[in-house]
LOLUM-44500 format. One record per residue (C-alpha): residue number from 1; residue in three letters; x, y, z. Coordinates in pm, 1 decimal. Each point is the difference from the previous one (the first is absolute). Layout:
<nodes>
- NUM;ALA;X;Y;Z .
...
</nodes>
This chain:
<nodes>
- 1;MET;-149.6;685.3;-140.5 .
- 2;VAL;18.3;-317.9;-35.1 .
- 3;CYS;310.1;-196.9;-203.3 .
- 4;GLY;0.1;0.6;-404.7 .
- 5;HIS;-47.8;-374.5;39.9 .
- 6;ILE;-316.2;75.8;125.2 .
- 7;ALA;-111.4;216.6;-182.2 .
- 8;HIS;50.3;-232.8;-297.8 .
- 9;ALA;-140.4;-332.4;131.9 .
- 10;LEU;-341.1;162.8;24.6 .
- 11;ASN;-8.0;8.1;-430.5 .
- 12;GLY;139.3;-324.8;13.0 .
- 13;PRO;-212.7;-349.0;11.7 .
- 14;ALA;163.5;-144.7;387.1 .
- 15;PRO;51.1;276.7;176.6 .
- 16;ARG;69.8;-84.9;373.4 .
- 17;VAL;372.8;87.3;11.0 .
- 18;GLY;-93.2;79.7;354.6 .
- 19;PHE;-69.0;369.8;206.1 .
- 20;TYR;216.9;99.4;281.7 .
- 21;TRP;-15.1;359.6;175.7 .
- 22;GLY;204.9;181.8;260.6 .
- 23;ASP;-113.7;64.3;384.8 .
- 24;ASP;160.7;296.1;36.2 .
- 25;SER;-187.9;258.0;-180.4 .
- 26;ASP;-363.7;136.3;120.6 .
- 27;LEU;-112.5;35.0;-357.9 .
- 28;ALA;-288.2;-243.1;-51.9 .
- 29;ARG;133.9;-142.1;-343.5 .
- 30;PRO;390.5;11.2;80.5 .
- 31;ASP;240.3;-85.3;-271.0 .
- 32;ALA;-36.6;-389.7;-121.2 .
- 33;TRP;165.7;-259.8;-130.4 .
- 34;CYS;4.2;-383.5;-146.4 .
- 35;GLN;157.1;-306.0;127.6 .
- 36;ARG;294.0;3.8;-223.3 .
- 37;CYS;118.9;438.0;102.8 .
- 38;GLU;-69.1;-179.5;384.8 .
- 39;ALA;210.8;-223.7;23.3 .
- 40;ASP;318.5;270.4;-189.4 .
- 41;LEU;-145.1;193.7;279.5 .
- 42;VAL;58.7;-284.9;280.7 .
- 43;ALA;330.1;-83.1;-202.9 .
- 44;LEU;163.7;388.1;101.5 .
- 45;ASP;-21.9;-96.1;322.0 .
- 46;GLY;-53.6;267.3;181.6 .
- 47;ALA;226.3;266.4;-312.4 .
- 48;ASP;-93.5;292.2;-188.0 .
- 49;SER;-301.8;-89.9;-173.0 .
- 50;GLY;-12.7;338.3;-296.6 .
- 51;ASP;174.2;-226.3;-255.5 .
- 52;TRP;-281.4;-306.5;97.5 .
- 53;PHE;-258.7;309.3;-38.0 .
- 54;ASP;157.5;78.7;-340.0 .
- 55;ALA;7.6;-297.3;-119.7 .
- 56;ALA;-394.8;-83.4;84.6 .
- 57;GLY;-136.6;174.1;-254.7 .
- 58;PHE;-249.0;142.2;214.1 .
- 59;LYS;-300.0;193.4;-150.1 .
- 60;VAL;-235.1;183.9;121.8 .
- 61;PHE;-365.8;-129.8;97.5 .
- 62;CYS;-291.5;194.8;72.1 .
- 63;ALA;-158.9;-120.3;307.1 .
- 64;ALA;-318.0;-170.4;-177.9 .
- 65;CYS;340.8;-218.7;-185.3 .
- 66;TRP;186.4;-47.2;281.9 .
- 67;ASP;-304.7;-185.3;83.3 .
- 68;GLU;-35.7;-234.5;-273.7 .
- 69;ALA;360.0;-82.9;-2.7 .
- 70;ARG;-9.3;-144.9;316.1 .
- 71;ASP;-297.9;-197.9;-17.0 .
- 72;LEU;135.8;-133.1;-332.1 .
- 73;CYS;336.3;-17.1;20.0 .
- 74;GLY;1.7;-275.1;352.6 .
- 75;SER;-116.7;44.4;423.5 .
- 76;PRO;44.4;320.2;138.4 .
- 77;ALA;390.3;-22.7;210.7 .
- 78;GLN;138.5;200.2;200.5 .
- 79;GLY;314.0;160.8;-155.9 .
</nodes>
């Protein structure tokens, strides 16, 4: 899954919105989010992230699309 900002950026002219993902998963392609969502997540300072997840508008991506989003949206970064 990727946040809605990443999903929509793939259809726009300037897709470099950033690409972050959590390191608490053993999945090859864990949930990923953009720089804006990263800032919102950091601002939670450990509080429940359920509302953040809902607001981010996560979309399901296949593995190939996840890889494309990572490559187009910015340098891979660990969240």
